[in-house]
Each structure stands twice: as structure tokens, then as C-alpha cells.
N, C-alpha and C positions, 0 to 999 in steps of 0.2 A: 504494500500500500504506500502510495506517495503522499507524504505530508504536505498539506497546504502551507505555503510560506508564512501565513499569519496564524497558523494553528498553534495555540499556546501550549499544546502538549508535545509539539515537535521538539527535537533536540538538535544541538549543533547548528550547522550553517543553515538548516531549514527551520530553525526555531524563531522565537519572537524578534531576535535581532535582525532577521532577514528583512523586515519592513515594519518598523515600530509604529508607523503612521497609518497602517492599513488595518481597519477593524475587521473582526471576524464577520463572515457573511451573516446578514440579519434578515429576519422575516418581516421587519417593519416596512410597510409600504405607505405611500401617500394616501391621504384620505380618499382619493378617487380610486384606490386600488392599484393594480399593475398598470404600467404605462408603456408607451412605445419603446422606451429605453430597455425595459425588462424584456419585451418581445425580441429586441435585437440580440441581447446577451443570451437569452434562452435559445435563440436560433443558433448562435455560434456554438454554444455548449452541445446542442443536439448534433451539429455537424462534425463535432470532434475537436473543437478548439481546446487547447491545453492551457493557454495563457493569453493575455492581451498586453499591449504596450500603448501608451498614449499620453495626452496632455489635455487637461480640460479647458473649456472656453464657454462663453456665455450661452451660445446657441446649443452647446452640447451637454448642458447640465443635466438634462433628463437621462442621457446615456450614462453619465458618470454617477448620478444618484443610484441608478440601477446596479452599479458595480457592487454596492454594499449588500445587495441581496443575491449576488452571483457567487458561485464557487470558483470562478476563474481567477487565478493569481494575476495580479496587476503589477507591471513594471512601469514606473513613472519616469518621464524624461523632463528636461528643463527647456529644450528647444525642439520644435517640431521636426526639423531636418534630422536632428540626432535621434528623435523618436523613430523616424523612418529607418535609419541605420540600425537601431535596436531591433526593430521588427525584422529587418533583413537577417541579422544574426540569430534571432529567435527562430525564424523559419528554417534556417540551415541546421540549427541544433535539433529542432523537433522533426525535421524532414517532413514538414507539413505546413499548410498555410498559417500565417501569423496575422491576427487582426491588429490594425493600427487605428486607434481612436483619436479623432481630430475634431477641432472646432471648424468654423467656416471662415471664408475670406482669408485674411493674413495667416491664420493658423493652418489652414489647408494648403495654401500656396507655398508656405515655407517648407513643406515636405517634398516638393517636386524634385529637388536634386537627388534626394535619397531614393525616391521612386524611379528616377531615371537609372540609377545604379541597379536597383532590383530588376528593372526591365532588361537592361543590357546583360545582366548575369543570370537571368531567368530564375528569379527568386520569388516564390508565391506570397506576396504581401497583400492583404485585403485592407485597403484604406477605407475606413468608414468615417465620412465627414458629415458633420452637421451642416445644415443649410438654413438660410433665412426662412421664415414662414412660407407656406405654400403660395400664398398670394404674391410673394415677391419673385417666384420662379419665372423664368422665361423673359426676363427683362422688363418686368412690370414696373420697376423703378418706384417702389414705395418709400425709399429712403431708409430702409432698415440698416442697422449697424452691420458692417462687413458686406453689404450687398454688392454683388457683381451682376452685370447683365447675363452672363453665362459662365458660371464658375467651372462647370464641367469641360468647357472648351479649352481651358488651360491645361487640362489633364489628358485630353484625347490623343495628343501626340506622344505621350509618355506611357500610359497604362494600356493594358490589353483591351479592357472593356470598361464602360461607365454605366452604372445603373442608378437611376434617380427615382426614389420612392415618393409617392404623393398621398398614399393612404396607409394607415397602420397595418391593414391586412396584407399589404404587398411586401412587408419587411421580410418574413420568412423565405418567400420564394426568391426575392431579390438576393438575399444573402446566400441561398443555396446555388443560384445561378453564378454568383460571384465566386463562390468556393470552387465550383466546377471549372470555371474559366481559369482561375488562378492556378489550379493544379493540373490542368490539361497541358500536355506538351505542345509547344514550348511553354513551360511555366512562366509566370510573371505576375506583376502587380495589377490589381483592378481597383476601381473606385466605386463605392456605394454612397450616395448622398441621401441623407434623411433630414427633412426640414425640422426646425425647432418645434413647431406645434405638433408634428407627428410624433416626435420623441416624447412629448409631454401628454399626448392624448391618452385617455383611459382605454385600457385593453378590453375590459369587460363590457358587454357580454360576448362580443363578436370574435375575439381572439383568445381562445383557451390557451393555457400554458403549453408552450412548445415542447413536445417530448419526442415526436417522430418526424425527423427531417433528415434527408440524406442528399448527397450530391455525388454524381457519377462522372468523374473526369473522363473525357474522351480518350480513347486509345488511338495510337498512331502507329499501327503495324506496317511493315514493309510489304510491297507487292511481291508475290512468290516468284514471278518471272525475273524480276530484278535481282532477287537473291540468288537464283540459279545462275544467272549471267555473271554476277559478281564473284560467286564461288569459283566458277570455271576460270575466270580471268586470274584470280589470285593463285589458284592451284597450278596454272600453266606458266606463271611468272618465273623469271630467273632471279630477280631481285625485288621481291615484294617488300614494301615498308608501310608502316601504319603511323598516322598522326592522330593522336587521341586528344580530344578537347574536353571542355567542361561539361558538355552534354552527356558524356559517359559517366562523369561523377554524379550529376543530377539524376541520372537514370539508375544509379546503383549497379552499373553494368561492368564493374571491374573484373568479375569472374569470367563472364563470357568473352571479354577482351583478352584475358590471359589464355583461355582455352583456344581462341582463334589464333593468337600469336604463336602459341606452341605448335598448333596443328600445321601452321604454315612455315614455321621457323623464320618468322618475320620480326625484324627489329621494330621497337615501338619508341617513338618520340612523343612526349606529351607537351601540350601547350601549358602556359602558366596556370590556367584555371583547371587544367586536366591532370595536375600532378598526382592527385590521389587515385587516379584510375589505374595506375600500373606501378608495381613495386619498383622503387628506384634501384634496388640491389638485384633485381631479376637479371638473369643472363642475357635476356633480349632487350633490356632497357637501354636505350640511347639517351636517357635523361631528358632534360628540357632546356638545353642551351640554345633556344631558338633565336636569340639575338646575336649569335655567332654565325658568321657566314659559312663556317664548316658544317653546321647543322643544316643550314639552307641547302647547301650542295649535297649533303647526305640524302636529304629527301628528294632532291631533284634527280638523283641518280637512279631512283626506283623505276623499273619498267612498268610496274603497277603500284600505284600509291593509293592506299585506303585512307581517306580523311573521314573521321567519324566524330560527331558532336562538336564541330567547330565550323564557324563561318569563314575561317582563314582570313581574318581581318588584319588590321594594321600591325598589331604586335605579333600575331601568329604567323604572319607572312614576312617577318623581318622588314617591316615598313614597305610592304608591297614590292619587294625585290624578288620574292620567290617565284620561280617559273619552272614548273615541273616539265621534264622532258618526256616522260612516259605517259601511260594512260592513267586517268584518275577515276576513282570511285568515291563519290561524296555522299555520305549519310548525314542528314541534318534535319532537325525537327521544325525549324523555322523556314517556311516555304521560300520566302524571299531571299534566303541565303544559299539555297541549293544551287550549286555550280555558278553562283553569281560572280565569282572571281576567277574560276578556272573551269574550262570545259571538261566534261566527263560524263560518266554514268551517274546521273542524279537520282538519289533515293530519298524521298521525303518520308522520313520515319523517325520515331524516337530511337535513341541509341540502344536502349535496353532490348526491346524485341528484335531490333535489326541485328545486333551482334549475336544474340542467341540463335536467331534463324540462320545467319551466315555461318556460324560455327557448326550448326547441324548440317547444313548443306555441304560444307566442306568434308565433314566426316562421312556423309552418305556417298559423296562422289568418290572418296578414297576407298570406302568399303566396296563400292560397286566396280572398282577398277577403272572408273571413267577418266582418271588422271593419267592412265597409261602404265605399262609394266615397269617403266624405269622411274616411277615417281618416288619410290623409297630412296633410290640413289640421288634423285634431285633434292629431296629433303635433307639428306646427309650433307650434300654439297652446300645447300642453303645454310644449314646450321653452322658449318665451318666458316663460310663466308661472312655470316652475320657476326660471329664472334670477332673475326679479324676486322671487319668494317667498324664495329662499335668501338673496339679498342683503339683503332686509328683515329676515329672521330674524337674520342675523349682525350687522347694524347695531344691532338692538335689544339684542342681548347685549353688544356692544361699548360701547354708550352706557351700559348699566346698570353695567358694570364701571368705566367712566371716572368715573362719579359717586361711586365709593367710593375710599377711600385705599388702593389696591392696586397702585400702580405698582411697588413693590419686588418683590412676589410675581410679577407678570407678567414683570418683567425677569429674575428668577432663572430662571424656566422657559425664557425665551428664551435666556439665556446657557447653560443646560445643554443645550438642544437644539443650539445651535451647537457645543458642546464634544464631543458624542457623535457618533461617526462614523455615517453612514447605514448601516443594516443591523445595527447593534449592538443587543443585547437590553438592556432596562432592567427592573428589578424594584423596585417601589414598595411600601413597607410602609404600614400604616394610619396615615398621618401627614399633616399639612396639605399638605405638598408633593405627596404622593401623591394627595390629593383634587383638587388643581389639575391634576395630570397626567391624571386621568381625563377631564377635559374638554379640556385644552389640548394634551397631548402628541401630536405627529405621529410615529408609529412609524418612518416612512421605511424600510420593508421589514424593520425589526427587530421583535422582540416587545416589547410593552408589557404587563407582567404585574403584577398586585397581588392580594392575598388577599381580594378583595371577595366571593368566593363564600361563605365562612364568616365572614370579617371578623376573623380572629385576628391578634394581633400576632406579629412576629418572622419573618415569611415571607421578607422581601426578601433578606437575606444568604445564608442556606442555599440558597434556591432559585436565586439567582444562581450560587452555587458549583456546584450540580448542573448548571446550564446551561453554565457555562464548561467543566466537566469533559466534558460531553456533546459540546460543540463540539470539544474536543481530540480525543476519540475519533473524531469524524467528519472530522477534518482541516480544520475550518473556522476562521476567525478567532475567537479565544477571549476577546477583551475584552468584558466586560459591566459594567454599572453597577447597583449596589444603592443605594437611597435609604431611609434610616430616620430616624425621630425618636429622641431619646435614650431614650424609654420602650421603643420597639420594639427598639432596639439591645441593650438589656440582656437581652432574650429570647435573642438569638442570639450573644451575646458570646463564648461558648465556642468558636464555630466560627472565630474568629481563628486558633486552633491548627490547625484543619483546612486553612484556605486557605493558611496558612504552610507546613504540612507538604507539601501537594500543589503548592505554588507556583502557585496558580490565578490567572489574569489577571482578578481581580475588583477593581474600584474601589468602595469603600464610602463613600458620602457620609452622614455623620451630622449631622443638623440638630438642634443641642442647644439646646432652649428651656427646659430645667430642669423638665420635667414631661410629663404626658400632654396635649399641646397641643390635640388635638381635643376631649377630654373637658373640659378647662378651658374651651374656647370654648363648648361646649354648656351647661355648668353656669352659666357667667356669663350666657349669654343667657336661660336658663330661670329661674334662681334669684337672679341678681344677684351671686353669688360662687361660687367653686369650692371644693370640699372633696376632700381626698385625691388631688389631682392633681399636687402638687409633689414633686420627686424629688431626693434626694441622689445624685450620679452621679460617676463617676471622671473623671480627665483622659484622655479617649479617645485623644488622640494619643500620650500617654506609654504608655498601656496597649497600643496597637498596636505601638509601638516595642519593648515588652518581649517581643513575639512575633517580633521581627525584621522587622516590616512597616513600611516607610517611611510616615510620616504627617505631616500639617501641619494647622494651624489657621488659617483664613482668614476674611476678612469678605465681605459680600455683593458688593462690587465686584470681588473677586478669585476668587470660587468657580468661575466658569466656566473661567477659565484654569487653575486648580489641577486641576479635573477633566479638562480636556483633556490636561494634562501627565501626569497619573496614567494615563489610558487609553492614552497613547502608549508607556508602559513595559511590560515584562513583569513578571509576578508581582503579588502583591496590593499594594494601596495603600489608605490611609485618609485621607479629607479631612473635617475637622470644621468645621462652620459654626455658631458661636454666634449664634442669631437667633430672634426671636419673629415668626412669620409670621401673617398674618391670612387668613381665608377669606371668599370672597364671600358676601354676605347671602343667606339662603334666600328663595325667591320663591313657595313653595307654601303658606305658612302660612295665607293667607286662605281657601284651599279646605278647610282642616281646621277652620275655625271653625264652631261650632254654628250 
């Protein structure tokens, strides 16, 4: 049995210290009885929600009043954009949609950057925004506080779907449709708008307590003839290679990917968001150095390249310099991305069923002898060649790094990897250490998450908070690590109050280099000097201490041990590392030259 965070009988990190401001669920209802806010939270509970994130506002008070009668654990934020990032982390930890409760107007709009990240990274967040009273919908211009002519129009280019409720009886079905849309591949955020007067409307007698409500995400299986063709292409290839992206991780398809790779004796390169899909220490792992031109060339050398769960966008294509020489098989859940960058056999399907089907087809063809009598010899030759090619690739990358003055950066990442327990989640902001982690970090059965989908600053701390809270709800180990630069840290600094209030097991490593380090590096490389990148910043350790959070400032030699100590304790911790880190030199620039 999972203890509710506010359950006074719970012990340890799930006890009363988890959220001292959250009262136990109450049966007390307004004089009018259950209201629209209750209907919304009852619907979420019936759909399988395990927790909610949010920030109250005037038009959303009916929704937040209903929280005290709901069993759903609530994670409070201080800024709506951070609340969106918290919901992102919560959804990843729960592996299920995460509700995000928002007010209207400025409150709702402030979440847009976070929802863009959820959309780009296919994270199922259900944003439930209050709205002005029904009379003000559709541009009626009654002058309500926070009124917009069309609030939903601001969201339509970001979220998958928008649902606007106008009657209390529509709430359950709207939320069920939203849940289905958010969790159907490709997963992503959705918006449900509920006007203030609907949230406050009495539910009796027309809306009984919601007990039976379900949502059925749409399946996205591959077409059989495409699987047969793809299997035959891969079996007959001399040098098959696989590029696995974040879609494999989201589909939980690591095992069929491993089975397919071993059946084909095919090396696997992962994108940065696909790192968890394939063990880094597997003999067929070519790791994820996709910003090194050697990996670009490694993939280009394939006579048949299987790309699965990736749109092969800017980062995954080494800034669009990747140009495959052989035939391409592209499996992708988002239709607009299928073969959009490279011609090939396009398969519009979720990575999970597609990889399982493809692995089965390969085994069937091998069993039927369709691959030819010499196929076993071909596989042995492939296995030998794969080992040699992977070794040569990683040696090339290693030699290139060794020729640069980057020993301190590599040691930092090694020290952090040793300090973080296997299976712990890590969240990396858009900072130089995060860029290193994209290529270097071994997740070791934990999540390795950064905001590379939309590339916004400030994701790491609030997303880590959401993940730690979600792990608490699931009864899992709750220690997580967030890594930010000082520029990104200032985006999420208000959430020190949240992680202190909820006593979340989040260790926050702030690498303080006095500015926007990535932008400084880019500008110095491009223009010879940087402009507008230097920052005046606080004493982060003292600031954390003012929230009652233990903090220390350490040097490069001691940061690994400091992070290890912090992660071994309960509650939030902050470690500050004053250091200027360097980034490995780009290797794709020659391909961009006229």
C-alpha cells in the first residue's frame, strides 16, 4: 500500500514532513454540495491519475477547493512554467499522464514553454486550465479578469488537442478524451479548459460521483507488408546499423530492440533522448556520440540503416550534416516526421509494436531459411565486423577528445557517474555539463533527461522535483539529481521553496560559471567575444540555506563526493561548483562550408 504524502500515519520521507501544508482529504463540501471542481478531480482519479501538480488562481479556486476532498497527492509549484516542468517529470516517473492544474490568462500562458518541451519530447501532460465564465468565451469581451479573446488559440500550436468545457456534465468525457489523446502515440500534452462558473457549479443532481470512467489510447501498429519488407532488407544487408531514439524509450521497447540487434548482429547508436533504450556496455552498443563526425560517418556507412523512434532532427543528425549512403528504414510515431529528412521505407508506427513485429519477422525468415543457406556465415561475419567497427569508432572519438584540454570535464562526468546510484534518475539543464552528459552519461537503468526537445532553460530542477514526487507516490527510491548552470538555475530558483516544503529527495548541482556558458562559448567561437552572457548571481549556497536546505560549495576535486553524500541523505540538498567548463570542439563545420 502506498502512503499518501499527507497521511499522518506514514513514516519517513512519505510522512507529514512531505507536505506540512496539505491537509488530509476531507469530506467537507460547500453548502451546495459537490461542485464542478470535484467532478474534474473525481474524473482524473477514475482515469488512473496518481498525483497532480499545479498553482492556484482566482478562476481556478473551485478546482483547488476540491483538492481537499480528493485522495490525489498534490505537488505545489511557485511559477506556472516550473509547474509544467514538474508535470513533465511526474509523467516520466509515473509513465502515465500527469495532470497540471492552472488558472486562466497569465497563469495558463506562463506554462507554454514547459508544454512546448512536453510536446517536443512526447510527454503526456494534461493541462487543465480554468477559464473566464462561460459568457466570456469566444471573444464576448465582458471584461473579466484575465480575459482573452481566444485563450485556446495560444495553445493550439503547442499541444496535441484542446478541449473546452461549457457544461458541468461535459467534464468527465472531456477529461477522458484528453487522457486518451495525451497517451496515444505520439504522446504529448493536451489542454482542457473549464470556465470558472462551471468549476463552481453544483454537481447534484445531474452529475453523480464519478466512479466508472476509462480512456483507451489509440494503438499505432505497423502494417504487416512493411514489416516483411523491412525484415528482408535488414537480413540481406552486409552492414546493417540501427539509430534508436527517444520513441523507443517512451514505448518501453528496449527489449525488442536488443533482440533485433542481436538477431541481426547490428551495431546500435542511440540519440541523446534514446540513451536508455540500449545498454551502453552491450557488445553492439556504439554509444551516443552523435555530435562527433565519426559517428555520423559510422551511420552513413550502413547499407541498410534502421532509424526507429527518432525524427532525425537537428541534434540527431549532427546539425543536418548526416547523409546516409545506403537504404533507410524509418519507424516513427509522428506522421509528419516519417522520412521527412531522408528518403526511405517509411513506417508510421509506435516503436514498441514495430520493433516487436520486426524482431518476429526476422526470426521467422531465418527459421524458414528465407535468408539463404549462407546466412549463418553472414551473421558471423557481421558480428566480427560490428565489433571491429564499434571499437574503431570509439577509439576515434577517444583520440579526438584526448587531443583537447578536456581532462577536467571528463573527470567531472566520471566522478558524478560514480556518485549517483545505479537506477537513479538524472535531469540535465541546457548547460555545458548537460551537453557532455548527452554523449557521455550511462543511465545505468535510470532516466537521463534534458530539455533538448525544445531547448528551454530551467527544466532540470522542477522536472527532477516532479520525478522525485512521482517516485514517492509509486513507493520507489526517490533520490534524483538535477544539474544546472547558474543561468538555468535562476529560471527555477523559486522552486527551492517547493522542494523544501515537500521535502523532496532532490540533489541540485549548480555549476556556477558566472554566465550563460554555452552561449558564451558559441559567441566566442563565432565572433571572437561574447556579449550579454555574463551574469550577476546570488550566493547559491546561502540562498538554499535561507530555505532551510543544506548546501555546500565545493571544487572540482570534491564535487563527486559532495554529490554522493547529498544523495545518501533524505530531503533536498544543494551543491554549488564554481567552475568554467569547456566543450569538445565541433566536428561538423567542414560539411557546412560552401
